[in-house]
MARMI-402965 format. One record per residue (C-alpha): residue in three letters; x, y, z. Coordinates in steps of 0.001 Angstrom, whole numbers, padded with zeros to 6 digits, always signed. Example, Ala and Ser with C-alpha at 12.3 -4.5 7.8 and 13.67 -1.06 7.14 Angstrom:
// residues 2
ALA+012300-004500+007800;SER+013670-001060+007140;
This chain:
// residues 554
MET+212043-142593+167493;PHE+211941-143175+171242;PHE+208484-144584+171849;ALA+206293-147336+170471;LYS+204654-146458+167139;SER+201199-146913+168636;VAL+201634-143770+170718;VAL+203638-141609+168302;LYS+200573-139713+167095;ARG+199509-138890+170638;LEU+202979-137619+171569;LEU+203186-135544+168392;LEU+199997-133789+169434;ILE+201559-133025+172802;LYS+204697-131759+171077;LEU+202660-129479+168835;ARG+201036-127949+171902;ARG+204554-127148+173147;ASN+205513-125119+170103;PHE+208721-123652+171472;GLY+212380-123913+170491;GLN+215065-122844+168075;SER+214378-122922+164351;ALA+216694-124928+162135;SER+217699-121799+160213;ASN+219920-120450+163007;TYR+221229-123799+164175;SER+224855-124885+164452;VAL+226619-127437+166626;GLU+228565-124574+168170;SER+225322-122807+169108;VAL+224245-125919+171039;LEU+227657-126483+172638;PRO+229309-123044+172905;PHE+232381-124487+174655;LEU+233495-125629+171182;ARG+234629-122102+170391;ASN+238344-122118+169666;GLU+238822-119092+171929;TYR+238073-121316+174937;GLY+240533-124064+173964;GLN+243374-123323+176370;LYS+241157-121788+179048;LEU+240744-123640+182344;ALA+237418-125510+182304;ILE+237395-127758+185378;LYS+239553-128037+188467;ASP+238758-131074+190582;SER+240423-132983+193414;LEU+242779-134700+190942;ARG+243981-131943+188639;SER+242984-129116+186310;PHE+241691-129477+182745;THR+241450-126987+179896;TYR+238572-127170+177443;SER+240970-128609+174869;GLU+242112-131349+177257;LEU+238534-132327+178094;LEU+237569-132495+174420;TYR+240658-134556+173587;ARG+239846-137104+176298;SER+236216-137147+175202;ARG+237241-137988+171650;VAL+239497-140799+172888;LEU+236676-142210+175028;LYS+234254-141911+172120;ASP+236505-144157+170032;GLN+236700-146633+172920;LEU+232903-146689+173227;VAL+232422-147474+169554;ALA+235152-150130+169631;ALA+233636-151781+172721;ASN+230308-151848+170910;ASN+231892-153949+168154;GLY+232284-150905+165973;GLN+228524-150399+165783;ASN+226987-146941+165712;LEU+225668-145687+169086;LEU+223475-143012+167507;GLY+220259-142670+169531;LYS+221390-145221+172137;ARG+221663-144662+175889;ILE+224973-144594+177765;ALA+224878-144821+181580;ILE+227515-142859+183503;LEU+228786-143881+186953;THR+231500-141459+188067;PRO+232298-139293+191089;ASN+231856-135522+191093;ASN+234829-134620+188953;ALA+235867-134008+185360;SER+235422-137677+184445;PHE+231670-137040+184334;THR+232024-134274+181758;VAL+234380-136374+179620;SER+231882-139253+179717;GLN+229015-136906+178907;TRP+230744-135246+175951;SER+231966-138569+174538;ALA+228400-139935+174594;TRP+227180-136831+172783;MET+229955-137279+170221;CYS+228440-140710+169567;GLY+224986-139165+169176;ALA+223844-141027+172301;ALA+221885-139858+175337;ILE+223463-140015+178757;VAL+221798-141656+181755;PRO+223542-140222+184844;LEU+223675-142620+187789;CYS+224025-141709+191447;PRO+227049-143490+193029;GLN+225301-143400+196428;HIS+222277-145356+195206;PRO+222073-149095+195988;LYS+222709-151537+193158;PRO+219033-152526+192741;GLU+218165-148869+192097;LEU+221013-148486+189600;SER+219942-151696+187905;TYR+216354-150439+187614;VAL+217444-147170+185969;MET+219704-148964+183499;GLN+217049-151524+182605;ASP+214276-148956+182302;SER+216381-146656+180084;GLN+217571-149638+178004;ALA+221169-148485+178338;SER+223564-150140+175881;VAL+226774-149162+177661;ILE+227888-148183+181153;VAL+230931-145942+181583;SER+232600-145928+184984;SER+235559-144412+186757;ASP+238115-146584+188535;GLU+236519-146241+191991;HIS+233153-147518+190711;GLN+234527-150194+188414;GLN+233447-153167+190541;VAL+229821-152012+190767;ALA+229780-151217+187050;GLU+231162-154653+186176;GLU+228496-156363+188285;LEU+225749-154338+186606;SER+227266-154971+183174;SER+227345-158714+183793;LYS+223834-158843+185252;LEU+222257-156812+182429;ASN+224487-158166+179668;ILE+225611-154767+178425;VAL+228994-153284+177531;HIS+231181-151794+180276;VAL+233857-149234+179423;SER+236238-148115+182168;LEU+237932-144735+182121;ASP+241054-146454+183486;ASN+243900-143927+183356;LEU+242319-141648+180761;MET+241863-138774+183183;ASN+245441-138981+184507;SER+247231-139398+181180;SER+249084-136431+179733;VAL+248055-134713+176508;SER+251093-134136+174317;ASN+249223-132495+171457;PRO+246194-130586+172757;MET+243418-130099+170240;ASP+243225-126760+168470;ASN+240442-127646+166037;PHE+237065-128535+167514;SER+235115-129011+164291;ASN+233448-132299+163328;LEU+233595-133710+166862;PHE+229817-133931+167251;PRO+227072-135064+164833;ASP+225812-132346+162506;ASN+222203-133169+163408;LEU+222850-132837+167142;LEU+219972-130422+167834;ASP+217181-133001+167808;LEU+219190-135981+169002;PRO+218565-137239+172560;ALA+220823-135566+175122;SER+219887-137123+178456;ILE+217430-139181+180452;MET+217299-138076+184084;TYR+215229-139967+186597;THR+212745-138265+188887;SER+212510-138947+192597;GLY+209529-141245+192148;THR+207354-140033+195055;THR+204259-141573+193425;GLY+205874-144805+192182;ARG+209078-145990+190562;PRO+211269-143197+189155;LYS+210416-142042+185645;GLY+212999-141226+182990;VAL+212762-137626+181752;LEU+213946-137356+178150;PHE+215590-134223+176756;THR+216927-133480+173302;HIS+219823-131086+172765;ARG+217307-128498+171559;ARG+215635-128480+174972;LYS+218957-128644+176796;GLN+220207-125664+174827;ALA+217114-123693+175823;GLN+217790-124491+179495;VAL+221364-123264+179224;ASN+220365-120103+177373;LYS+217720-119029+179874;VAL+219971-119502+182914;SER+222955-117831+181253;THR+220800-114873+180207;ALA+218936-114340+183482;TRP+221990-114757+185714;GLU+224505-113242+183262;LEU+226963-116139+183259;THR+230217-115309+181444;SER+233683-116712+180828;THR+234950-114792+183874;ASP+232793-116807+186289;ILE+234361-119393+188599;LEU+231722-121619+190154;LEU+232234-123770+193248;HIS+230420-127074+192534;ILE+229250-129440+195300;LEU+225990-130864+193916;PRO+225177-134418+192729;LEU+225451-134874+188977;HIS+222386-137029+188377;HIS+220097-134063+189108;MET+219167-131034+187006;HIS+220704-128625+189523;GLY+224106-130307+189591;MET+224397-131510+185994;VAL+222880-128631+184008;VAL+222566-125494+186125;ALA+225840-125709+188068;LEU+228024-127521+185495;LEU+226856-127344+181877;CYS+225681-123726+182096;PRO+228999-122231+183278;LEU+230943-124439+180836;CYS+228782-123276+177936;ALA+229587-119708+178997;GLY+233325-120481+178861;GLY+233623-120259+182641;THR+235541-122401+185120;VAL+234061-124956+187519;LYS+235813-126003+190724;MET+234435-129425+191657;LEU+234584-130843+195155;PRO+234163-134643+195352;LYS+231337-134243+197866;PHE+229839-131692+200185;ASP+231989-131032+203216;PRO+231361-127884+205308;ALA+235042-127381+206119;SER+236073-127600+202453;VAL+233333-125239+201321;TRP+234133-122639+203970;LYS+237815-122920+203092;ASP+236967-121951+199529;LEU+234455-119254+200469;LEU+236926-117554+202784;ASP+240089-118028+200706;ASP+240197-114830+198657;SER+243952-115053+198064;CYS+244042-118321+196073;ASP+244876-118490+192371;LEU+241295-119387+191474;PRO+238859-117480+193725;SER+235231-118545+193251;ASN+232606-115904+192541;VAL+229480-118071+192027;PHE+228027-120618+194456;MET+224921-122793+194205;ALA+223492-125136+196834;VAL+220300-126482+198392;PRO+218779-125284+201698;THR+220090-128293+203642;ILE+223642-127441+202618;TYR+223232-123811+203639;ALA+221868-124981+207013;LYS+224883-127233+207562;LEU+227254-124449+206536;ILE+225640-122133+209074;ASP+225941-124814+211778;TYR+229645-125237+210988;PHE+230115-121452+210989;ASP+228664-121262+214497;GLU+230686-124257+215726;GLN+233938-122720+214499;ASN+233130-119247+215861;PHE+234077-117589+212587;SER+234148-113809+212527;ILE+231076-112302+210855;GLU+232978-109169+209867;GLU+235807-111119+208243;THR+233388-113504+206535;ARG+231328-110684+205045;GLU+234473-108969+203796;LYS+235872-112089+202115;CYS+232529-113006+200546;LYS+232281-109647+198778;ARG+233954-111181+195719;PHE+230905-113408+195114;ARG+228487-111949+192604;LEU+225877-114722+192848;MET+224723-117225+195467;VAL+221745-119412+194552;SER+219427-121682+196534;GLY+217102-124186+194902;SER+215732-127748+194663;ALA+213740-127306+197883;ALA+211982-124535+199793;LEU+214357-122124+201546;PRO+213234-121349+205131;THR+213148-117596+205684;PRO+215154-117760+208958;LEU+217921-119541+207061;LEU+217919-116846+204364;HIS+218228-114107+206996;LYS+221014-115918+208866;TRP+223019-116431+205654;LYS+222688-112739+204856;GLU+223801-111865+208380;ILE+227035-113860+208176;THR+227964-113396+204492;GLY+226218-110202+203431;HIS+224504-112067+200551;VAL+220791-112450+199956;LEU+220407-115899+198402;LEU+218734-115896+195006;GLU+215806-118307+195237;ARG+214573-120004+192095;TYR+212137-122754+191124;GLY+212467-125590+188652;THR+211633-129206+187985;THR+213334-132141+186304;GLU+210802-131855+183462;PHE+211692-128348+182269;GLY+214725-127217+184228;MET+214595-123673+185551;GLY+211169-122030+185536;LEU+211001-119109+187977;THR+213666-116881+189474;ASN+214149-113865+191652;PRO+215895-111020+189840;LEU+219672-110935+189638;TYR+219543-107245+190529;GLY+217091-105426+192745;PRO+215073-106637+195735;LYS+214521-110341+196330;ILE+211383-111151+198291;PRO+212060-113700+201071;GLY+210204-116939+200428;SER+209446-115973+196841;VAL+210748-117611+193652;GLY+210096-114506+191567;LEU+208835-114492+187987;PRO+209441-116719+184928;PHE+212824-117110+183259;PRO+213117-115982+179624;GLY+211205-118394+177389;VAL+208883-119482+180203;GLU+205195-118777+180834;ALA+203530-119559+184157;LYS+199997-119396+185466;LEU+197926-120374+188477;VAL+194634-122182+188033;GLN+191853-123039+190448;THR+189580-126040+189981;ASP+185942-126072+191045;SER+185014-128324+193956;ASP+183435-130865+191606;GLY+186629-130952+189522;THR+184866-130148+186246;LYS+186007-126581+185567;THR+189240-124675+185997;ARG+189871-120969+185809;THR+193053-119012+185404;ILE+193710-116512+188186;VAL+197236-115315+187317;GLU+199346-115405+184152;ALA+202971-114274+183974;THR+206037-114051+181750;GLU+209500-112749+182579;SER+208469-109138+182015;ASN+204803-108837+182984;PHE+201880-110492+184700;THR+198094-110353+184611;VAL+195953-110878+187699;HIS+192326-111837+187155;GLU+190565-109797+189814;LYS+187598-112119+190151;ALA+189672-114582+192127;GLU+189005-114536+195876;GLU+192556-115619+196644;LEU+195569-115747+194343;GLU+196452-119355+195061;GLY+196199-122395+192826;GLU+198058-125090+190914;LEU+201128-123878+189058;LEU+201170-124627+185315;VAL+204159-123946+183060;LYS+205063-123680+179380;SER+208736-123522+178456;ASP+211021-123763+175442;SER+213063-126197+177544;MET+210178-128594+178196;PHE+211093-132273+178168;GLU+210141-134536+175254;GLY+208340-137030+177444;TYR+208707-139669+180129;TRP+210803-142475+178691;ASN+208537-145199+177313;LYS+205593-143852+179330;PRO+203324-142108+176811;ASN+200223-142223+179016;GLU+202007-140551+181924;THR+203460-138011+179505;GLU+200075-137073+178105;ASP+198491-136930+181558;SER+201128-134446+182752;PHE+199891-131780+180280;THR+196618-129950+179850;GLU+194932-130042+176467;ALA+196377-126590+175786;GLY+199936-127851+176376;TRP+200548-126554+179913;PHE+202680-128779+182123;LYS+201005-129614+185436;THR+203748-129174+188035;GLY+201739-130665+190903;ASP+202799-127698+193047;THR+200468-125247+194716;ALA+201599-121625+194609;LYS+200297-118191+195441;PHE+200920-114860+193751;GLN+201671-111899+195969;ASP+203600-108634+195640;GLY+204297-109346+191973;ALA+205968-112713+192574;PHE+205221-116420+192952;PHE+205489-118246+196284;ILE+205594-122052+196281;LYS+203261-123440+198933;GLY+204284-127057+198408;ARG+203350-130230+196602;THR+199609-130255+196110;SER+199401-133848+197313;VAL+201593-133798+200447;ASP+202358-130182+201374;ILE+198791-128882+201262;ILE+197000-130120+204379;LYS+193214-129994+204682;SER+192427-129813+208378;GLY+189252-128673+210094;GLY+187960-127011+206926;TYR+191184-125072+206326;LYS+193618-125553+203465;ILE+197052-125172+205069;SER+200549-124956+203644;ALA+202946-127322+205402;LEU+205868-125221+204167;ASP+204495-122084+205842;ILE+204330-123926+209172;GLU+207838-125322+208653;ARG+209248-121836+208001;THR+207738-120568+211240;LEU+208823-123562+213333;LEU+212411-123164+212163;GLU+212439-119784+213892;HIS+212314-121652+217232;PRO+215896-121842+218561;ALA+215593-125519+219538;ILE+214298-126784+216190;SER+217104-127548+213756;GLU+215057-129572+211240;VAL+211342-130045+210665;ALA+208910-131793+208346;VAL+205216-131009+208725;LEU+202844-133812+207737;GLY+199121-134227+207259;ILE+197963-137495+208851;ASP+194502-138881+208062;ASP+192156-138205+210951;GLU+188441-138940+211437;THR+187842-135692+213321;TRP+190023-133208+211459;GLY+190197-134798+208037;GLN+193954-134469+208443;ARG+195720-133622+211673;ILE+198926-131606+211578;VAL+202008-133382+212885;ALA+205480-131812+213072;VAL+208431-134187+212885;VAL+211319-132308+214480;LYS+215001-132662+215211;LEU+215863-130709+218356;SER+219129-129185+219494;ASP+218180-129456+223170;LYS+215644-131167+225453;THR+212755-128790+224838;GLN+209455-130480+225703;GLU+206435-130831+223420;GLN+204246-128593+225562;GLU+206868-125843+225409;LEU+206786-126067+221607;LYS+202993-125871+221557;ASP+203028-122854+223885;TRP+205544-121135+221590;CYS+203357-121915+218572;LYS+200403-120134+220167;GLU+202340-116886+219840;HIS+203609-117486+216329;LEU+200955-119444+214418;PRO+197195-119202+213904;LYS+195379-121697+216103;TYR+194354-123903+213158;GLN+198004-124199+212025;ILE+199430-125367+215371;PRO+200563-129011+215151;LYS+198445-131433+217138;GLU+201557-133503+217765;PHE+205336-133083+217770;LYS+207326-136202+217001;VAL+211014-135910+217951;VAL+213527-137854+215857;ASN+217314-138044+215758;GLU+217412-137383+212023;ILE+214916-136565+209275;PRO+215791-138726+206255;ARG+216513-136788+203065;ASN+217635-137656+199555;VAL+220911-136405+198069;MET+219281-133095+197099;GLY+218136-132478+200665;LYS+214471-133229+199965;VAL+212212-135111+202363;ASN+210003-137821+200876;LYS+206987-137114+203040;LYS+204967-140066+201798;GLN+207707-142443+202905;LEU+208091-140554+206179;ILE+204369-140942+206901;MET+204521-144661+206108;SER+207517-145217+208403;LEU+206329-143118+211358;PHE+202547-143563+211056;PRO+202024-146960+209375;LYS+198361-147201+210428;
């Protein structure tokens, strides 16, 4: 359906190896999209910078937009097509998303901060038929529409118009065969080439929602403060679709702003007090910086944050000093989790009970994980740890419990869009997805050591985790940001270089002297490179390959 016929057989074999998912016997549209329950109709769904919307009002606007999409497409069916979405972080995204699903189409979320060539690439690669845009992005959308010769539909005043007769019957809004229709194509960061489109059906999306809602006990009483970009798994699925499918309420800020976030965190007297918050480590670091700048009271902050039942960190490694500082000022231990664009959420610390700093816990429901080690000649692999949500098995023959992390999940993606070879290469013959991350297993939990290709440095005969060094360096009071790199070196194989942003004029030798007391000798950076800013993407991640190319071109 989505790939050339010449590779269908190969992809079917891959799909058979991933024999997870809901059977057709217990399927209903409402089970895939629980917000269709009539009991949620008049409940507040989203409050954004413009206004508030009930579930009924969102569904009404989605139905209106769906009719506009079909009309703009000359009345032709959009079933199985792709619809690109270019909107800010507000309810217009959800309306665009739901209207596309009403058409039986997959959404292709675009990042408004990306340059036009990048947006054009994503739209061309996904073969989008339509682009939907909000008023503020209309000019860019029109230029892309004209260049690519596709239909452009503007939301115009749809989000501001009043609803005189809110819907009270949500049946027949979505296709009956929704379960195996395409739901979305999200594009990866593309650290090894151009971004790849990651295709999900509603079956896989439903599995993602179910596992998060179950593990973190999301309910209709939850009010989540949303500040994350919507073209990523964290912002679109975990922090938006999951609470909406639980009948909860999402408060959406147009963008991350420390003052606005702290205003919400500390305002326990408002009509809509948040009790769930999700962010990435960079955001937590900036919130802590703002907290210190404003000289907020720790006692008052801890008291007002007691209403929060869940605070989550993900999408990048959380430095342990940052975790401890956040606990000090808010009283909350951040729940660390691990996931990828290809399968959503994979590992999580427990909602209740102790959370091990630096750990990402055990698998979510419906997920299996294992660590494998490959012989030096690359011909044989052996499993050293296997785990599910409730138990794990350690193979005692292993000298060290560290290896490549492999995952099976009922939420696994269908494949990379129009890239069957890359899809097949990303799985083992037994159907395990190769995450490309190195992890260790310790104290009954997984610890992510970093990307096998860029975060594992081989220097002087040692295999070293760049993330471990970064966590330690961030304990130095003068280091506000750091990225540890492995640079090719004739003597060492790779020499360790720390790219740092400093808060004062600390000298390199002072940093090296400090490292002697805090790091093993073989982990001490050979060089410290001071920069004004470490470039990051919108999710706070550092593209280390690009950083190496820009700072060490030779």
